[in-house]
C-alpha positions in Angstrom: 109.8 112.7 109.4 107.4 115.0 107.6 104.8 113.7 105.1 105.8 113.9 101.4 104.4 117.2 100.0 103.9 115.5 96.5 101.8 112.8 98.1 99.7 115.3 100.0 99.3 117.4 96.9 98.2 114.3 94.9 95.6 113.3 97.5 94.4 116.9 97.8 93.9 117.2 94.1 91.9 113.9 94.0 89.8 114.7 97.1 89.0 118.3 96.3 85.9 116.9 94.5 84.5 116.2 98.0 84.9 119.7 99.3 87.4 122.3 100.6 90.7 120.5 101.4 93.0 121.6 104.2 95.9 120.0 105.9 97.4 120.1 109.4 100.4 118.6 111.0 99.5 115.4 112.9 101.4 112.3 114.1 104.7 113.5 112.5 102.8 113.6 109.2 99.7 115.4 108.0 96.0 115.2 108.5 93.8 115.9 105.4 90.5 117.6 106.1 87.4 118.0 103.9 85.3 121.0 105.0 86.9 120.9 108.4 86.4 117.1 108.9 89.4 114.9 109.1 89.3 112.0 106.6 93.0 111.0 106.3 96.3 110.7 108.0 99.5 110.7 105.9 102.6 109.6 107.8 106.1 110.6 107.1 106.9 107.1 105.7 104.3 107.6 102.9 101.6 105.5 104.5 98.1 106.8 103.9 95.2 106.0 106.3 91.5 106.9 105.8 88.9 107.3 108.5 86.6 104.3 109.0 83.7 103.4 111.2 81.6 100.2 111.7 79.8 100.8 108.4 82.9 101.4 106.2 85.6 99.2 108.0 84.5 96.0 106.2 85.3 97.5 102.8 88.8 98.3 104.0 89.2 94.9 105.6 88.1 93.1 102.4 90.7 95.1 100.4 93.5 93.9 102.7 93.9 97.2 104.7 95.3 97.3 108.2 94.7 99.8 111.1 96.9 102.7 111.9 99.6 101.6 114.4 102.3 103.4 116.1 105.1 102.4 118.5 105.0 103.1 122.2 107.3 102.0 125.0 104.7 99.5 126.1 104.3 98.1 122.6 102.5 99.0 119.4 99.2 100.8 119.7 96.4 100.7 117.0 93.8 103.3 116.1 91.0 101.3 114.6 89.3 104.4 113.3 92.0 104.8 110.6 92.9 102.1 108.1 95.5 102.0 105.3 94.4 103.2 101.9 94.4 99.9 99.8 95.3 101.6 96.5 98.2 103.7 95.3 97.0 107.4 95.0 99.3 107.8 92.0 97.9 104.8 90.2 94.1 104.8 90.7 92.7 108.3 91.5 89.1 107.2 91.0 89.4 104.4 93.6 91.1 106.9 96.0 88.1 109.2 95.5 85.8 106.3 96.3 87.6 105.5 99.5 87.6 109.3 100.2 83.8 109.3 100.0 83.7 106.5 102.5 86.1 108.3 104.9 84.1 111.5 104.6 80.8 109.7 105.4 82.5 108.1 108.5 83.8 111.4 109.6 80.4 113.0 109.3 78.8 110.2 111.3 81.4 110.6 114.0 80.7 114.4 114.1 76.9 113.8 114.4 77.6 111.3 117.2 79.8 113.8 119.0 77.1 116.5 118.6 74.4 114.2 119.9 76.5 113.3 122.9 77.3 117.0 123.6 73.6 118.0 123.3 72.6 115.1 125.5 75.0 116.3 128.2 73.6 119.8 128.0 70.1 118.5 128.1 70.8 116.4 131.2 72.4 119.4 132.9 69.4 121.6 132.1 67.0 119.1 133.7 68.8 119.3 136.9 68.4 123.1 136.9 64.7 123.0 136.4 64.7 123.9 132.7 62.7 120.8 131.6 61.0 122.4 128.7 64.2 123.5 127.1 65.8 120.2 127.8 63.0 118.3 126.2 63.3 120.5 123.1 67.0 119.8 122.9 66.4 116.1 123.5 63.7 116.0 120.7 66.1 117.8 118.3 68.9 115.5 119.2 66.7 112.4 118.8 65.6 113.5 115.3 69.2 114.2 114.4 70.3 110.8 115.7 67.5 108.8 114.1 68.1 110.5 110.7 71.7 109.2 111.0 70.7 105.7 112.0 71.8 106.2 115.6 69.9 104.9 118.6 68.8 108.2 120.1 67.4 106.8 123.3 70.6 104.9 124.1 72.5 108.1 123.6 70.3 110.7 125.4 68.0 108.9 127.8 64.3 109.5 128.1 64.4 113.3 128.6 61.9 113.0 131.4 62.1 115.0 134.6 63.7 113.0 137.4 61.3 112.1 140.3 61.8 113.7 143.6 62.2 111.0 146.2 
């Protein structure tokens, strides 16, 4: 079942204040993206889910939201990174926009974490090839990026030191 075009249009109209809105087919529904970052899933049954993380999930829980679930042969599966939108998009656009801001922030943090992990992998690969200076530069940049986002850079990327020969 495809997502309701009127619902997608309503959400897009509200969320356009956050950036350029695009949609793509996902999970027999639609994904709503702001500037290329997914912030929402709209299912064919009209359910709307917004992206959450550890920082934003409590607000959704307090509002009575529940995680995105779907049926599998082995039982229901939950995606805890998407929770139901606790307000009706047609009744309270300002509140939808507020939740949209939270979802966009969560999506941005997820992108930063992915970038940090990817750069750390590259940096570790460079160390093994004798490119320590370049690896340290990447590690430093990744660390600064992570710390500005509240991430633990050392836990993500290691020390950046050259491994000892033994």
